[in-house]
C-alpha positions as CSV (number, residue, x, y, z in Angstrom):
1,M,120.8,88.0,122.0
2,K,122.0,90.6,119.5
3,S,119.6,93.4,118.5
4,L,118.6,94.0,114.9
5,K,120.9,97.0,114.9
6,E,123.8,94.9,115.9
7,I,123.1,92.2,113.4
8,Y,122.7,94.8,110.6
9,K,126.1,96.4,111.5
10,Q,127.7,92.9,111.6
11,Y,126.6,91.9,108.1
12,R,126.0,95.1,106.1
13,N,129.5,95.1,104.6
14,S,129.0,91.5,103.5
15,V,126.2,92.5,101.1
16,G,127.2,94.1,97.7
17,L,125.8,95.4,94.5
18,I,126.4,93.3,91.3
19,K,126.9,95.4,88.2
20,I,128.4,95.7,84.8
21,Q,130.7,98.6,84.0
22,N,131.9,98.8,80.4
23,G,133.4,102.3,79.9
24,K,130.6,104.8,80.7
25,Q,127.9,102.2,80.3
26,L,126.5,100.9,83.6
27,S,124.1,98.1,84.1
28,I,122.8,97.0,87.5
29,R,122.2,93.3,88.0
30,G,121.2,92.6,91.6
31,T,122.5,91.9,95.1
32,G,125.0,89.3,96.4
33,F,126.3,88.4,99.8
34,L,129.7,87.0,100.8
35,V,129.8,83.5,102.3
36,S,133.6,83.2,102.8
37,K,136.5,85.4,103.9
38,D,138.2,84.9,100.6
39,G,135.5,86.4,98.4
40,Y,132.9,83.7,97.5
41,F,129.4,85.1,97.3
42,I,125.9,83.9,96.7
43,T,123.3,85.5,94.4
44,C,120.4,84.4,92.2
45,N,121.1,82.5,89.1
46,H,119.0,84.8,87.0
47,V,121.3,87.7,87.9
48,F,124.1,86.0,86.0
49,A,122.0,84.2,83.4
50,Q,120.8,87.6,82.0
51,I,124.4,88.9,81.5
52,P,125.6,88.6,77.8
53,K,128.7,86.4,77.6
54,E,130.8,89.3,76.2
55,D,129.9,91.4,79.3
56,L,130.9,88.8,81.9
57,K,134.5,90.2,82.0
58,Y,133.1,93.6,83.0
59,T,131.0,92.2,85.9
60,S,131.9,93.2,89.4
61,I,130.5,93.5,92.9
62,A,130.7,96.8,94.8
63,L,131.2,96.2,98.5
64,P,130.7,98.8,101.2
65,G,133.6,99.7,103.4
66,K,134.2,102.2,106.2
67,E,132.3,105.5,106.4
68,N,134.3,108.7,105.9
69,E,134.2,111.7,108.3
70,L,130.9,112.8,106.8
71,K,129.4,109.3,107.4
72,L,129.3,108.7,103.7
73,Q,129.6,105.0,102.7
74,K,132.6,104.2,100.5
75,Y,132.3,101.3,98.0
76,T,135.1,99.2,96.3
77,D,134.6,97.3,93.0
78,Y,135.9,93.8,92.6
79,K,135.8,91.9,89.3
80,V,134.1,88.5,89.7
81,T,133.8,85.0,88.1
82,L,130.8,82.7,88.1
83,V,131.8,79.4,89.9
84,D,128.6,77.3,90.0
85,N,124.8,77.7,89.5
86,D,121.6,75.9,90.3
87,I,119.0,76.7,87.7
88,E,116.1,74.9,89.4
89,N,116.5,76.8,92.7
90,D,117.7,80.0,91.1
91,L,121.1,80.2,92.9
92,A,124.6,81.1,91.8
93,L,127.9,81.0,93.5
94,A,130.6,83.5,92.3
95,K,134.0,84.6,93.5
96,I,136.0,87.8,93.6
97,N,138.9,87.4,91.2
98,D,141.7,89.3,93.0
99,S,141.1,90.2,96.7
100,D,144.7,91.4,97.3
101,G,144.8,89.3,100.5
102,I,141.8,91.0,102.0
103,E,139.8,89.0,104.5
104,F,136.2,89.9,103.8
105,Q,133.3,90.1,106.3
106,Y,130.9,87.3,105.5
107,V,127.7,85.5,106.4
108,D,128.3,82.1,108.1
109,K,125.1,81.2,109.9
110,F,122.3,79.5,108.0
111,L,119.0,78.1,109.4
112,K,117.3,75.0,108.1
113,V,113.8,75.4,106.6
114,D,112.4,73.1,109.3
115,D,113.1,75.8,111.8
116,V,111.3,78.6,109.9
117,E,107.6,79.2,110.5
118,V,104.8,81.5,109.2
119,T,104.7,84.8,111.1
120,D,108.5,84.8,111.8
121,E,109.9,88.3,111.8
122,V,112.7,88.7,109.2
123,F,114.6,91.3,107.3
124,F,116.7,91.5,104.1
125,L,119.6,93.7,103.0
126,G,119.9,94.7,99.4
127,Y,119.9,97.4,96.7
128,P,116.3,97.8,95.5
129,L,115.8,100.2,92.6
130,A,119.6,100.7,92.4
131,T,119.5,102.0,88.9
132,E,116.9,104.6,89.7
133,M,118.8,105.7,92.9
134,L,121.9,106.2,90.8
135,M,120.1,108.2,88.1
136,M,118.7,110.5,90.8
137,G,122.2,111.2,92.1
138,F,121.9,109.3,95.4
139,G,124.8,106.9,94.6
140,I,124.8,103.2,95.6
141,T,122.2,102.8,98.3
142,Q,121.9,99.7,100.5
143,T,118.6,99.3,102.4
144,F,117.3,97.4,105.4
145,N,113.8,95.9,104.9
146,K,111.8,94.4,107.8
147,T,109.0,92.0,107.1
148,S,107.6,88.6,108.0
149,I,107.1,85.1,106.6
150,S,103.5,85.0,105.2
151,C,103.6,81.5,103.6
152,I,105.8,78.5,103.2
153,K,105.2,76.6,99.9
154,R,106.1,72.9,99.5
155,R,106.5,71.0,96.3
156,G,103.7,68.5,95.5
157,A,106.1,65.9,94.2
158,D,108.2,65.4,97.3
159,G,107.0,67.7,100.0
160,M,110.2,69.7,100.0
161,I,109.9,73.4,100.8
162,H,110.2,75.2,97.5
163,F,110.0,78.9,98.6
164,Y,108.8,81.3,101.2
165,L,106.5,84.3,100.6
166,I,107.3,87.4,102.5
167,D,104.8,90.2,103.4
168,T,106.4,92.9,101.3
169,H,107.1,93.9,97.7
170,T,110.6,93.3,96.4
171,N,111.9,95.7,93.8
172,K,114.4,95.4,90.9
173,G,117.9,95.1,92.4
174,S,116.7,93.1,95.4
175,S,117.3,89.7,93.8
176,G,120.1,88.0,95.7
177,S,119.5,89.8,99.0
178,P,120.1,87.6,102.1
179,L,117.0,87.1,104.2
180,F,117.8,87.1,108.0
181,N,115.8,86.1,111.0
182,E,115.9,88.1,114.2
183,Q,118.7,85.9,115.6
184,G,121.0,86.8,112.7
185,F,120.7,83.5,110.8
186,V,120.2,83.6,107.0
187,I,117.0,81.7,106.3
188,G,116.8,82.3,102.6
189,I,117.5,84.6,99.6
190,V,115.2,87.1,97.8
191,A,114.5,85.7,94.4
192,G,111.6,87.7,92.9
193,N,108.2,89.2,93.5
194,I,104.5,88.7,92.6
195,G,102.6,91.4,90.7
196,Q,99.7,91.9,88.5
197,S,99.7,93.5,85.0
198,F,97.0,95.0,82.9
199,E,96.9,96.8,79.5
200,M,95.2,100.1,78.7
201,G,95.3,100.7,74.9
202,E,98.9,100.2,73.8
203,R,100.3,100.7,77.3
204,K,101.1,98.0,79.8
205,F,101.0,98.7,83.6
206,Q,102.4,96.6,86.5
207,I,100.8,96.7,89.9
208,P,103.1,95.4,92.6
209,A,101.6,93.0,95.2
210,N,102.9,92.9,98.7
211,M,104.5,89.5,98.2
212,G,108.1,88.6,97.7
213,I,109.5,85.2,96.8
214,C,112.5,83.8,98.7
215,R,114.4,80.5,98.3
216,P,115.3,78.6,101.5
217,A,118.8,78.6,102.9
218,D,119.1,74.8,102.7
219,Y,119.8,75.2,98.9
220,I,122.4,77.8,99.6
221,A,124.2,75.6,102.2
222,R,124.1,72.7,99.8
223,M,125.8,74.8,97.0
224,I,128.5,76.0,99.4
225,D,129.2,72.5,100.6
226,R,129.6,71.0,97.1
227,N,132.1,73.7,96.2
228,K,134.3,73.5,99.3
229,K,138.0,72.7,98.5
């Protein structure tokens, strides 16, 4: 069985930062991960839904490549197009417009929800607080976040698994991050977080709770299957 370090190295270049670059104006949207060698990738629907129509043509995904001699990660931007979306399950499928014949590293192993249990050790790769990291001069920063499944929620109507809760807070920029188990299978996608807000005078404060929301991989596999050529 591969170690976590080996799994991380295998898939880290498959996980990119989705952003809008219009001249000098930069807007960070979230994370996406490649699911085919020709540039199809999965993210959350709300990542694309919040992009104004006039800015879609400026939307791209920045993918990590080889490190240079100083071990600095180099990123390449690729313009993208939205292909399909699933509003109910907060998923979107997009594609790199012009890959110039590049065969991308991609995620190809997905685990059904029936094989996921509370207490399972998991991790996700993404770009939390990407805007803040860029503003502080740190550049694009991908992070590895280890946690565990703390709850599996089913829908009352049909008993289908609706989402997982993970035992960590997920920050802005993490939406769309792939959630892996210790065997290297994607079991879900980071979709949001749970927090608590309160007001003090005219100011509103947000207290993050150590709970992240993840959609199961079954919905991802279903979206990929229905868009196969």
